[in-house]
N, C-alpha and C positions, 0 to 999 in steps of 0.2 A: 729193219722196218723203214719204209720209205713211202714215196709217192711216185707213180709212173704215169707217163703220157706218151701219146704217139699219134702220128699223122701218116696215113697211107693213101697214096694216089695223088698227092699234090706235087707240083714242080718244086725243086729244091729251094729256090729263093723264097717262095711263098711259105713253104713248110718251115723254113728257118725262123721266120717271124712268128708264125703261128705257134710253133713249139716253144719259143721263148716266152710268149704270153701265157701259155698253158703251164709251163714250169714255174713261172712267177706266181701264178694263182695258188699253187700248192707248196709254196716255199716253207710254210709252217710245218709241213710234214717231215721235212728233211733239212735241218739247218746246218748239217755238217759238210755237205758236198752237193754238187750238181753236175750234170753232164748231158751231152746229147750226141746222137749219131745220125748223120744224114747222108744217104747214098741213093742216087736215082730218085725214086718216089717213095722211099722208106725213111721215116724220121722218128726216132725214139728218144725220149728224154726221161730223166730221173732226178729226184731229190733224195738225198741220203740221210738217214738217221743211223749212225754207226752203233751196232750192237755186238756183232761178231767180227773180229779182225778189224780193229779201229784204224789200221794204217791206210795209206792212200792206195794200196793194192786192191782194196775193195771198191774202187771207183766204178761207177756204172755210167752208161751202158758198158757191159763187160763182153769182150770178145773171147771166143774159144782159142785154144792154143794154135790152131791152124788158121784162125781168122775167118772161118766160114760161118760161124754162128755169132749172133749178137743178142744179148739178153738184158732186159730191164726187169727188175724183180722187187716186189713189195711183200715183205713177210719174213717168215723163218721156216727153215727145214730142220726140224728137231733131231732127226736121225741122220744128219749129214755126215757125222763121224763114222758111223757104221757103213754108210754108202761109200764113203771115201776109201775105206778098207777094201770094199768089194770091187771098187773101180780103180785099181792101182795102175792100170795100163794108160791112164790119162796123165798128161804132163802138167801137173799143178804148179801155179805160181803164187797162190794166195792161201790163206787159212779160212776163207769164207765158205759159207754154205751156198752162196751164189754160184761159185765155180763148180760145185758138185752138181748143180742142175745141168750145166753144160756137159759135164762128163756123163751124167746119166742119160741125157738125150743122145749123145753120140753112141752109147751102148744100146739103148732100148727104143729110141725114137719117141713117138707120141706116148707109148706105154710107160715112159719114165714116170709119169704122174702117179701111177699105181704104186710106185716104190717110195713116194714121199709121205712122211708123217709131219704135218705142219699146218701153218696158216699162210696162204699165199694168193697173190694174183701176179702173174708174170707173162711177159710177151717175149717170144723168141723168134728171131728172124733167121731162117735157114737160107743162105745165099745159093747153095747148090740146088735145092729143091724149089727155090723162088717162092717160099711159103712162109707166112706169118702165123704163129700159133699163140693164142691167148688162153691161158688156163686160170680157173678160179677154184679155190680149195673146196673140199667136200661139204663143209658145213656153212660156208659163206661168211667166214670170219673177216676176211679182207674183201673190200668192195672193188668192183670194176664196172665202169659205165662206158657206153659207146654210142656213137652217132654215125649213121651211114646214109649217104645219098649218092646214088649211082656208084661210081668206082671210088668215091672218097669215103674213107673210114677214119674217124677220130676215136681215141679211147683215153681214159684217165681214171685215176683213183677217186676223183671227186667231180661232181656235176659242175661246180664253179669253174673248173679248168676248161671244160667243154664250152661253157657259156663265154668265157673270156677269150676263146679262140677267135671269135668274130665270125665263125663259119656256122654256128648253131643259132637258129632263130630263138629269141627269148619269148616263146609262146607257150601258153598253158596247155597241157594235155587235158582237155575237158573230160575225156572219158575216164581219166584217173581220179577226177574230183569225187566221184561216187565212192571210190575205194577209200579215199582219205576221210570222207565224211563218216563212213561206217567204222573205220579202224584206226584213225589218227596216223595212218601211214599209207604208202602206196606199195603194193606188193610187186616184187620183181616178176617178170622182166620190165614191167612198166615203171615210169617215174612221173613226176609232176610236170616235166618239160616235154612238150610234143617232139617226138622223134628221138629222144634220148632213152636208151634202154639200159638195163642192168643185166650183166651176164649172170645167169642163174648159178647157184652153188653146184659144184660137181660137174661143170660143163666146160667145153672147149669151143672156142671160136677160131676157126681157121680161115685164112684168106690166101687165095692162090690165083694169079692171073686176073685179079679184079673180082673174082667170085668168092663169096663168103659162105660158110657152112657152120652150123652149130650142132654139136653132138654132146650127149651125156656120157660120162665115164663112171659115175657113182650116184647112188640114191639111197637114202636111209631105209626105205621100205623094201628095197630089193637086196641090199647088201647086209641085212641083219644076220647075226650068227644064231645057229640052232644048237650051239654047244650046251646051253644051260637047260634045254628041254627035259633031259633025263637025269639031271643031277639033283642031289639032295640040297637042302637049304644051306648046310654048313659049307659044302663045296662051292656053291654059288657065292656065298659071302666072301670066301677066300679069294675067288676069282675077281670079284669087284674090288676088294682091297688091293690086290696085286696090280690090277690094271690101272687103278687111280694113282697108286704110288708111282708106277712107272711113268704115268702121264705127267705127274708133278716133277719127277726127276728130269725128264726130257726138257721141261720148260725152265729149268734152273741153269741152263747153259747160256752164259753171256759174258762179255768182256767189259761190262759197265755195271755200276751200282744198281741193285734191284731189290725189290721188296714185295709186299703183298697188301692189298686192300683188306682191312679187317673190320667187319661190322659187328662181329660177335654172334652172327647167325650161324646156322649149321654149315652152310656151304663154305663161307670164307674161313670159318674156324677149322673145318676139315682140311682145307688147303694149307693153312698155316701150320697145323699140327703135323701134317705129312712133310712139309718143307723142313720143319725143325728136326724131324727124325733122320732126314737124309743129308742135311746141310753140314758143311764142315765148320761153319761159324754161325753166330747169332743171326736169325732172320730179322730183317727190318720190317716192321708193320706200321700201317698208317690208318688212323681212324679219324674221321671228321665227326666231331661231337658238338652238342649244344648245351648251354647252361639249363635251358628249359627241360625239365624231366620228361615231359610228354613227347619231345622230339629226339631225345638223346639215347643212344645205345652204348654210351660210354662205359657203363659198369660191366656189360657183357664183353666188350672188346678188351677192357682192362683185365678181366678174369682170364681170358684166353692168352693174352700177352704174358701174364704172370705164370700161367701153367707151363707155357712153352719157352719161357725165359727169352722173349724176343726183345729186340731193341725197338721199343714202342714209341711212336710219335702220335700224341693226341693233339689234333688241331681243332681248337675250340673256336666256333663261329657263333655269332648271334644271327638270328634271322635277318637282321638288318644288313650284315655282311653279305649274306646270300642274295638279298634283295638288290644290293648295289651291283652284284655280278651279273644279274639277269640280262641287261642290255648286251654285254660282251658275249654271253652264252648264245643269245639269239643271233648275233652277228656271225658267230662261228658255225651256225647250223647250215650244213651244206644242202640238206634236203629236209623239207618240213616234217616235224614229228611232234606229237603231243607230249613227249618226254625228252630228256636230254640235259637240262640245266644241272641236275644232280651230278651226273657223270662229269660235266664240265668243271664243276668246282672241286670235286674230289681229285680229278686229274691235275688241276691247276696247283693245288697245295702240295700234292705228292711230287710233282716236277720241281716245284720251288724248294723242296727239301733235298734236292740233289739226286733224285731217283729217275733213271731213264727207262726202266722196265719194271712192270708190276704184274703179279699174278692176281687173278680175280676168280670168284666163285660162280661167275655167270654160267648157266647151263645146268646147275644142280637141280633146280626146281623142275626143269623140263624133262630131265632124265629120270628122276626119282619121285615123281608125282608130288611135287611140293606145293602145287596150287589147289585151291578148292575145286576147280573145274574137273580134276581127275576123279574125285569122289562123286561129284554130281553126274558126270557122264557114265561112270561105271554103274551107278544106281539106275540111270535112265535106260541103260542097256538091259538091266534085269527086269525093268518094268515096261519094256517096249510094247507089250500087249495093249497098253493104254492107247497107243496110236491107232489100234484097230477099232476103238470105240467110236460112236457117231461123232462126226466133226462138229456138228451144231452144238451138241452138249458140251464138248470140250471148250469150244469158243465162249459159250455162255459162262462156264466156270471161270475161265481166264479173265473175262471182263469183270466178273464179280470180285475176284481177288484184287484186281487193280483198284476198284472203287473202295473196297474194304480197307486196304492198306496200301496206298499209293507209294511206290518205291521203285528203284531200278530193278531189284530182284523180282518184284511182282510183275513188272512190265515184261521182263524176259521170260518168266514162267508163262505168261499169257501168250507170248510169241511161240513158245515150245508147244503149248496145248493146241495151237492152231496149225501145226505142221501136219502134212499128209504122211510123212515118214519120220521115224526117229533113228535113222541111220546116221553115222558119224558126220558125213558130209552135209547133213541138214541141221543137226543139233549143235555141233561145235561152232559154226559161224556165228550163231546167235550169242554164244557165251562171251565173245570178244567184241561184239558190236557196241558202238557208242550210243547211237540212236536207232530206233526201229525204222524199218523201211517206210512205214506209213507216215511217220513224222518227217523223215528225210524227203519224202515226196513233196510235202508241204514246203520244206525249206528250199528245194530246187525249183519249185513252181512248175511252169509248163515244160521244163526240160525233163527228159526221160532218165530215170536212174539206170545205170549200167548193171549188167549181170553181176551178182555177188562173186567177187574174185576168189574169196576163200572157199566158198562152196565149189566153184569151178575147179580149183586146185585139188581139193580133197576128193572130189568125184573122180578125178583122173589118176589118183595114186595107186589104186588096186592094192589096198593094204588090209583087206578083210581077213587075211591069213594070220595077221598079227594079233597078240593078246589085246584086249580092249584098252588097258592102260598104255600099252605101247602105241596103239593107234592115236591116243590122245597126245602122247609124246611126239609122234611124227607130225601131228597137226600143229602143236606148239612150236616145234623146231622149224617147220617150213613156212610158218606164217609169222606169229608174234616175235619169236626169238630172232629169226634171220632178218626180218624186215623192220623191226623196231629196236630191240635190245642191242643186237650186234651192230646195226647201222649207227645207232646213237653212241655206242661205246667207241667205235672207230672215229667218227667225226669229232666227238668231244674230247677224246684223249689225244688224238693227233693234232688238235688245235694247239696243244701244248707240247708237241713232239714227245709224247709219252707212249711207249709201247705197252699194250695190255695183252697178257697171255691167259688162255682159258683152259685149264687142264680137264675140266669136265667135258670138253668138246673134242678130246682126243678121239679120233674116229674109231680106233679099236675098242675103246670103252663104250662108245655109242652103239657100235654094232653088237657088242655083247649084251648090253643092258636091254636093248630093244627085243631081244629074243628070250628074256626071262619071263616065266609065267606070272600071271597076275597074283596067284596065291602067295608068291614070294615078295611081290612088289607093292601090294596094296598098303596104303599109308594108314594103318590102324593107329599108329603114332606118327608124328612128323618124320617123313622120309625114312620109314622104318628100316628098309633094306640097307640104305646107306649107313645109317647110324649103327645098325647091328654089325655090318661088315667092318666098321672101324673099331669095334670092340670098346675098350675103355679109353680110346683116344679123346673123346669129348665128354665133358661132365654132363650129368643129367639135367642140371638147371639151364644149360645151353640148349640141349635137345628139346626140352619142354617149354622153353620161353615163348612168349607171344611173338608172332611174326609181325615185324614192324615195317620193314622196308626203310626207305629214306623219307621220313615224314617231315613235312614243312607246312607252315600255316597258309597254304595257298588260298583257302576259302576266305580267310581273313584279309589277305593281301588284296585279292580281287575286289573286295568290298571297301578297301581302305587305300593303301599306298599305290596300288596298281589300278584303281578304279578308272581314273581319267584315261590312262594309257589303253586299258582294255576297251573302254567304251568308244574311244576314237577309232581303234582298229576295227571294231565290229561295224561302226558306221561306214567306214571306208570300204569294208568288204561288201556291205550291202549296196554301196554305190556302184560296184563293178558290174552288177547285173547277173552275177553268177548265182547268187542266193537271194531269196526273198528278204528284203530289208525289214519288212514288218515282222516276219517270223524271227529274225535275229534280235530285233528289239524285244519281242515277246519273251524269248528264252532268257535274255539278259535281265528283264524285269522279274521273271519268275525266280531266277537265281538270287537276285538281291532281296526278294521277298521271303527267301528261305525255303523254297519248294525242294523237297527231298529228292525229286526225280531229276533235278538239274544240279549235278555236282560241279565242283570247280573245274574238273578235267573236261567236262562237256562245253565249257566256255573257253578254257585256255587254248585248246588245240585250234579253235577258230581264230583266236587272236594271233597265234603263231603262224597260221596260214597266211593271213593278211600281211604280217610283218615280213615273212619270207618273200612273198610276191613283190613287196615294195623294195626290199633289199636287193633283189636280183633283177628288178626291172622287167618282170614277166607280164606280158600282155594277155 
């Protein structure tokens, strides 16, 4: 796990200074080593966090045995040992997975990526072909940002490295502002910085003779498996169990101390349970807990730790501890997001406990219908005939519901009733939206709201052939998971040089589960298929426990300890002329008055936006 940077098209002297500045900007990602390669107009740099082969032999940029290939790599190739057995004609000099990428490229060229099971973003310079290849993993676990102007191309693991290059203007991408206001994030390939793009998951960026080209090598909706279509439930359960077990086993390969995040929920408990079954020694587990019963999952995590006899570390924090960490978490934020501080503090305390790599249950909800949105959209699909009723009547009904019981749920139902179609590309975007477009239009004033990026993405997916629940999974994976959860996990864990691995996002498991019929996957009980597949691995009180997430008293803080901070940020945001200052004051007043339609998250993500703009000097 590392951070990578590169400059293509600049003269060597200029590239040297730019590369040094970019590498320094991501020093937190790789405290163990750093390196650079500069030749003609190619400059590649890397910061290393040693996980496999801790020796100096793993130094990057890494050259192939014949010196014709140069590689910088961020991530892990979990099946590198099997590939190494298959690629024995290569002259290896290290025990790293990095060198296996070079061997695979020599054998298969660009198609090498189809042989990799892992999380990665890597850039490979082929001297013979005079071509640079930049790959990003299938599910978007590892980030890759780039900036291109004429023949100049810069890339990096973080936006801050591009900004610190001195070659990227610190200007706001105003078109992306609509996206952020709707979804508390910006969806790839766009970012909040004008001209800076994010390479999409499952894509390759190639540069040859100054010309660049982007191509896709994998997508969830096209590469799903049809293996489960004609199987019985027992066979499907066994397949799920086998694939998840294999995914966990692959992710336990490391030469450093590792453990697992344990909240006591279904997903993290499943990962810990499977780790315990395949591990040769006690699994180390980490749970952040609170003394306040309302916020603490301690008893659930402790029950799982006891069941699987883990070496359990319970890190007790007071809300005040967390509150004091917020400024550092905000500073660590590479790209603005309405979430993130939770991951920051979990990663911080885990790293301080001596752990360099941890497994996470992220992805379980998206694959196994763990969110309420799965049931809601499944039901909407069954009642899509309602969309054929007169629009005027539906709109009147929606407005009546909002007046009768004003709430976020009522507002969203009103939006749904006003749609001309109840197809997935129309209904799903509303479920994740922070504010309605009509309200956001007031917020942006005379500016025009941009097209809804989530609708645009889903409309272009061509996924109608998938089961309804799998369509929701694809929507979750390509929007919320990749652009919020995975981005936050990377930026907040790597702020502490902690590698996080996600077994639920093993691409073989993802491909299989997306092809499972709804009749097997419908969550009649919480994540029924997953829990059934695991048999007696998890206790029933864990399966049926209330879904908590990582609860904190944000509502209370914003009206108390964070009141002045939040109010100042909102005032400054209003002064920028991007948003209507009067509307910002209005929602702040409604929040403090206890209006149920203005939750803390609808305030916090605006505060975060202004803070990020200030921290990064964005005009």
